[in-house]
C-alpha positions as CSV (number, residue, x, y, z in Angstrom):
1,X,93.6,106.8,98.0
2,X,90.2,106.1,96.3
3,X,90.4,102.3,96.4
4,X,89.3,100.2,99.3
5,X,92.9,100.2,100.7
6,X,91.4,99.1,104.2
7,X,89.1,96.4,103.1
8,X,89.0,93.6,105.7
9,X,90.5,95.8,108.5
10,X,88.7,96.7,111.7
11,X,89.2,100.1,112.9
12,X,88.3,101.7,116.4
13,X,87.9,105.5,116.5
14,X,87.4,107.2,119.9
15,X,85.6,110.4,120.1
16,X,84.0,109.6,116.9
17,X,80.4,110.9,117.5
18,X,81.2,114.3,116.0
19,X,83.8,116.6,114.6
20,X,87.3,115.3,113.6
21,X,86.5,111.9,115.0
22,X,83.4,111.4,112.9
23,X,85.2,112.7,109.8
24,X,88.0,110.1,110.4
25,X,85.4,107.4,110.8
26,X,83.7,108.3,107.5
27,X,87.0,108.4,105.6
28,X,88.2,105.0,107.0
29,X,84.8,103.4,106.2
30,X,85.0,104.9,102.7
31,X,88.3,103.2,102.2
32,X,86.9,99.8,103.1
33,X,87.4,99.5,106.9
34,X,84.7,98.2,109.3
35,X,84.7,101.1,111.7
36,X,83.6,100.9,115.5
37,X,82.7,104.4,116.5
38,X,83.4,104.7,120.1
39,X,82.4,107.8,122.2
40,X,81.1,108.8,125.6
41,X,78.1,109.9,123.8
42,X,76.7,106.4,123.0
43,X,73.8,107.6,121.0
44,X,75.9,109.9,118.9
45,X,78.3,107.0,118.3
46,X,75.5,104.7,117.3
47,X,74.2,107.3,115.1
48,X,77.4,107.8,113.1
49,X,78.1,104.0,113.1
50,X,74.6,103.5,111.5
51,X,75.4,106.2,109.1
52,X,78.5,104.5,107.9
53,X,76.5,101.4,107.0
54,X,77.8,97.9,106.4
55,X,79.2,96.2,109.3
56,X,80.1,99.5,111.1
57,X,78.6,100.2,114.5
58,X,78.8,102.5,117.5
59,X,79.6,101.8,121.1
60,X,79.5,103.9,124.3
61,X,82.8,104.1,126.2
62,X,84.6,106.3,128.8
63,X,88.3,105.9,127.6
64,X,89.5,107.0,131.1
65,X,87.6,104.0,132.7
66,X,89.8,100.8,132.6
67,X,86.9,98.4,132.9
68,X,84.9,100.1,130.1
69,X,87.9,100.0,127.7
70,X,88.3,96.3,128.5
71,X,84.6,95.8,127.7
72,X,85.0,97.6,124.5
73,X,87.9,95.4,123.4
74,X,85.9,92.4,124.2
75,X,82.9,93.5,122.2
76,X,85.0,94.6,119.2
77,X,86.8,91.3,119.0
78,X,83.7,89.3,119.6
79,X,81.7,91.1,116.8
80,X,84.4,91.6,114.2
81,X,87.0,88.8,115.1
82,X,89.9,91.3,115.0
83,X,91.2,94.7,115.8
84,X,93.7,96.2,113.2
85,X,93.5,100.0,113.6
86,X,93.0,102.3,116.5
87,X,92.6,106.1,116.3
88,X,92.9,107.8,119.6
89,X,90.8,111.0,119.0
90,X,88.8,111.4,122.3
91,X,89.7,114.5,124.2
92,X,88.5,117.3,126.3
93,X,89.7,120.8,125.2
94,X,89.4,123.3,128.1
95,X,90.4,126.9,127.8
96,X,91.4,127.7,131.3
97,X,93.8,130.2,132.7
98,X,96.7,128.7,134.5
99,X,95.6,130.2,137.8
100,X,92.3,128.4,137.5
101,X,93.8,125.0,137.1
102,X,93.7,123.1,140.4
103,X,94.7,119.4,140.7
104,X,91.2,118.2,140.2
105,X,91.0,120.0,136.9
106,X,94.6,118.7,136.0
107,X,93.5,115.1,136.7
108,X,90.2,115.6,134.8
109,X,92.1,116.5,131.7
110,X,94.9,113.8,132.0
111,X,92.4,111.1,132.6
112,X,90.8,111.4,129.2
113,X,93.7,113.1,127.1
114,X,96.5,110.9,128.2
115,X,95.3,108.0,130.4
116,X,92.7,107.3,127.9
117,X,95.3,107.0,125.2
118,X,97.4,104.7,127.3
119,X,94.3,102.3,128.1
120,X,93.2,102.1,124.5
121,X,96.5,101.5,123.2
122,X,97.1,98.8,125.9
123,X,94.0,96.9,124.8
124,X,94.5,97.4,121.1
125,X,98.2,96.5,121.0
126,X,97.6,93.3,123.0
127,X,95.0,92.2,120.3
128,X,97.3,93.4,117.3
129,X,100.2,91.5,118.6
130,X,98.4,88.2,118.2
131,X,98.2,88.8,114.5
132,X,101.5,90.5,113.9
133,X,99.8,93.6,112.4
134,X,98.5,96.9,113.7
135,X,98.2,100.7,113.0
136,X,97.8,103.1,115.8
137,X,97.3,106.9,115.2
138,X,97.1,109.3,118.2
139,X,95.6,112.7,117.7
140,X,97.7,115.2,119.3
141,X,97.6,119.0,118.8
142,X,99.7,121.8,117.2
143,X,99.1,123.6,120.4
144,X,102.0,121.5,121.8
145,X,104.3,123.1,119.4
146,X,102.7,126.6,119.5
147,X,102.4,126.9,123.4
148,X,98.9,128.3,123.2
149,X,97.9,130.3,126.2
150,X,95.2,129.2,128.6
151,X,95.8,125.5,127.6
152,X,98.7,124.5,129.9
153,X,97.2,121.3,131.2
154,X,95.9,120.3,127.8
155,X,99.2,121.0,126.2
156,X,100.9,118.9,128.9
157,X,98.7,115.9,128.0
158,X,99.2,116.4,124.3
159,X,103.0,116.6,124.7
160,X,102.7,113.3,126.6
161,X,100.8,111.8,123.6
162,X,103.6,112.9,121.2
163,X,106.3,111.4,123.6
164,X,104.3,108.3,124.1
165,X,103.8,107.8,120.3
166,X,107.5,107.9,119.8
167,X,108.3,105.4,122.6
168,X,105.4,103.0,121.8
169,X,106.6,102.9,118.2
170,X,109.8,101.4,119.5
171,X,108.1,99.0,121.6
172,X,105.8,97.7,119.1
173,X,107.7,97.9,115.9
174,X,109.0,94.3,116.0
175,X,105.5,93.1,116.2
176,X,104.4,94.7,112.9
177,X,102.6,97.6,114.5
178,X,103.2,101.3,113.6
179,X,102.4,104.1,115.8
180,X,102.1,107.7,114.7
181,X,100.6,111.0,115.8
182,X,98.7,113.7,113.9
183,X,98.6,117.2,115.1
184,X,95.6,119.2,113.9
185,X,95.5,123.0,114.1
186,X,92.3,124.9,115.0
187,X,89.7,123.1,113.2
188,X,86.1,123.9,112.7
189,X,84.6,120.9,114.6
190,X,81.3,121.1,116.4
191,X,83.2,121.4,119.6
192,X,85.3,124.2,118.6
193,X,82.5,126.0,117.0
194,X,80.5,125.9,120.2
195,X,83.2,127.0,122.6
196,X,85.6,129.9,123.3
197,X,88.2,128.9,120.6
198,X,85.6,129.8,117.9
199,X,86.6,133.5,118.3
200,X,90.2,132.7,117.4
201,X,89.8,131.6,113.9
202,X,90.7,135.0,112.2
203,X,93.9,135.3,114.2
204,X,95.0,131.8,113.7
205,X,94.4,132.1,109.9
206,X,96.7,135.0,109.9
207,X,99.5,132.8,111.2
208,X,98.8,130.0,108.7
209,X,100.4,129.6,105.2
210,X,97.0,128.6,103.8
211,X,94.6,131.3,104.7
212,X,91.4,129.4,105.5
213,X,89.7,127.6,108.3
214,X,90.6,124.0,108.9
215,X,87.9,121.5,108.5
216,X,87.5,118.0,110.0
217,X,87.8,116.6,106.5
218,X,91.2,118.1,106.0
219,X,92.5,115.9,109.0
220,X,90.9,112.5,108.0
221,X,92.9,111.7,104.8
222,X,96.2,112.0,106.7
223,X,94.9,109.6,109.4
224,X,93.7,107.2,106.6
225,X,97.0,107.1,104.9
226,X,98.9,106.3,108.2
227,X,96.3,103.5,108.7
228,X,97.2,102.0,105.2
229,X,99.8,99.7,103.8
230,X,101.1,102.7,102.0
231,X,102.4,104.0,105.3
232,X,104.1,100.7,106.2
233,X,107.5,102.3,106.6
234,X,106.3,105.3,108.6
235,X,106.3,105.1,112.5
236,X,107.2,107.1,115.6
237,X,106.4,110.3,113.7
238,X,104.3,113.3,114.3
239,X,102.4,115.0,111.5
240,X,101.2,118.7,111.9
241,X,98.0,119.1,109.8
242,X,97.3,122.8,110.3
243,X,97.5,124.7,107.0
244,X,101.1,125.7,107.8
245,X,100.5,127.1,111.2
246,X,103.5,125.3,112.7
247,X,106.4,124.8,110.2
248,X,109.4,122.6,111.0
C-alpha cells in the first residue's frame, strides 16, 4: 500500500516512543494518517511525533490510569477533531519465573497489558461510534500460542487481549468498527535487545520458517493494512507475524 490510504484519519499508537510502536507510527504516517504517539515516556513520544512531521504529535500517558486515558481522549479530539484508529501496543514484557510472580507483580503486568487495552478501547470506541467508523488493532504476542517459559503472567494478559479482541469485534461491528489483533514473535526492538530476551534469537530463529530476526518494520505493514479500508471485511481475527514460528 504505497498510496495515502489513511489520509484524513487520526490514529493513536500507544507505546509509540520506540520499537514496534514507533515503526507502526511511522508506517501509518507514511500512508497519510495524522498519528498521535502516546507513551509513558513523554519526551520519547514527542520526539517520534515531531519526526513524523505534518500534524502528528506526541503525548505522555499511562495507559493503566483511567484519568490519564480520559485526558488523552480529550486532547486528541480537541486537536484533531476525530479519532479513527487505535493501535494498542503499550506493554511491559517481564521475564520472570513462576515462583517469583507474586500478586503485586501479577497486577503490575495486568494493569498495563490488559487493563490498559480495555481503557484505551473504551475511550476510542466511544468516539468512533459517534462517526460510525473505526479501526482497533491490539498487539498481542505469539508467546500466547507458544507457551513461552518464564512469562506466565504476560501470556495470561496477552491471552486476555486475544479473547477481548474477539468479543469486542462482536460488540462493535454494528457501528462500523473493526477490531483485530496482531501477534508478533521475538522482534529486535529496543526493549528486547536491551533485556534477557536478546539471548533467545538464535534458538527462536531455528523454530521459524524464515530464518532471520524479526524487525519492527516487519510488523508495521500488517497493522497498517488492518487499519485501512482494504481490511474492511476483516474483524475479530488474530494474525501471527513471526516468520512462521507459530503455524496454524
